[in-house]
N, C-alpha and C positions, 0 to 999 in steps of 0.2 A: 491816273492810273485806272486802269479797268480790273475788277476781279471778277472770278467765277468762282462758284461753291458747287463742286459735285455732288452730282446727287445718283448717279449712276444709270445704268439703263438696261432692262432686261435681256439677257441673252448675249450678255459681254461681262469680262473678267472684270472685277471691279476692286479697287483698294479698298481695305475696312474703312469704314466711317473718319476714323484720325487719320486719313492721308495725307501724301506728303502735301508740303506748301511748295509751290513750284511759283517760281518768276520766270516769265519768259523776255527779253529784252529786243528790240530793234532798235538800228539808229538813224535811218534813213527813209521814214514812211512819210514823213513830213505832216504825220496827224490823219492822214487817211489809215482807215484800219486795213492794215498788213495780211495777208491771207497767210503769211509765213508766222505770224502769232494766232489771227484769229483761230484757224482750224486747228493748230495741234490744241491749243486750249480748250477747244469742245472736247476733242479726242480726250485729253487728261480730266477734265471735269465729268466726262461720263464714267471715267475710270476711279472717280471719288476724290480727285485731288484740289485743293484748293490752289486755284491760280490767279496769277494775279500778271498784268503785261506791261510794259512800259515802251514807249516809243521817246528814244533819247533826242530826235530833230526837234521835240514838241514840249519835252518833259525834262526834269530835272532827275540824276538817280535817286530815287528814293530811297534812303539810307534804311527806314526800318522796313521797308518789303524786301532789301537785300539780305537784312540782317536775320528775317523769319524765314527767308528759303531753306529747301533742304536741296533742292535742284534749281539751279538757276541755266536758262538756254539762252544761249546768243543766236540770233538770227543772222546767217550770213549769204544773202541774195546776192551781192555782187562787192566788188573792190574797195569803193567809198564804204560801205559799210562793216565792212571788215575792218579797213585801218581806224575807223571810228571805235568799233565795240574792241579791239586790240588795245587802244588805250584806255577804255574803261575797267579791262578786267584787275589791272593792280588795284585801281580803288574797290573793285568789288571782293576779291581777295582777301583785302586789309580788313572791310568791312565783315565779313563771313568766312573766315578759314575753314569753315568745316564744311561748307556746302559741296556740292558736287554740280563742277561747271561742266556743260555740258556746248558746243558748236556745232550748229545743224543749218544745213543751206547749200548752196552749188559751191561757195568757195571754203566753206570748212575742209573738205578732204583736201584740196589743193593746197591750203596753207597748213595741213595737218602739223610739219615740224615746229612753226612757227607759235602754232597754237599750243602745243606741247609744253614748248619751254615757258610758256606765260601762264600756266595752270590749268589747262583745259584739260579734263578727264577722259570725256567720250566725243566723239565726233561721227556725226551722221551726216551722208550725202544722199541726193537723191530723193525720194519721198521720205518725209520724215514724220508723219503724223505716228502710224505705228510703232516705227521705233523708240519713239521719246515716249510715248506710253507703256512700251515694255521696260525701256529704261526707268520709269517711275515705279511699275511693280517691281521692278527687280529690287531696286534701292531700297522700296518701303518692306518687303518680303524678307531680306537681310536685316531690317532695323535700323535702317540707315537715316537717324536722326541727328540733328544737331551735334548731341553732346556724344554718338556714337559714331560718327563719322570719320573715315578715315582723308588723306589730302586729295588722293586719287584713285577711286575705286572703280576699276573697268567693270561694264555692265555684263556680266556674265550670262545672261538670259535672253537678251536680244540681240539677233543677229545683224543688225544693220548698224549698231554702235562700232565705233573706233574702241578697241580695248587696247590697253599696254600694249607695247610693241613685242612680238613676238616670232612670229614668221612673215617675212615680206612676201608679200603679194597682195593682190587687189584681184577682186571678181565682181561681176553685176549679177545681182539677181533681179525678180521681176520689181520689187518693191524700192530698192536701194544702193548705192554702190555700197561695197564693204570693202574699206581699205586697210589695212594690217602693216604697213609699211609707214610709218608717220616719217620718214626723210627726216632725222634729227639735224642732218646738215642744213636745212635751209633755214635761212635767216631773215629772208624777206617775204613779204606778201606777193603774190603771183595775180 
């Protein structure tokens, strides 16, 4: 497991020193440092989050890291990773029912219906670093710590996260796809 402790960076919004504990999980990078973990980990650490990363292709799920995390992000860059990580979500939810679960990457929005049903609270597509950092800041600002978290709390302050369904629509922005119709009838991976 790789861990980063955030120190912040001048000129950027930062989480307080007691920032969130974030766990980013990949499933199909075969030990190579995945950009989908490394880049958001750097953004989150710069904002003061304590970040740990796991690659399930070469590591076992770290039960202690899962239990300690306030925010758990699953990187879904392709179909195979989506299938593997969808299988890991029930164990993650069992270990930490209070964590805010987020799926991000190219295959997150297209599998939104399935991801919602298995317990994913936020879904981010397109460029994901800034929306993940905004999600962490939003959760921290609301005091979303393990003792006070709800099971599926939408990110009210980050525009590229998929909040709980309300109005079916999709739109593209310069940094990410915003998808607000999770297609709850979709039961299969795309």
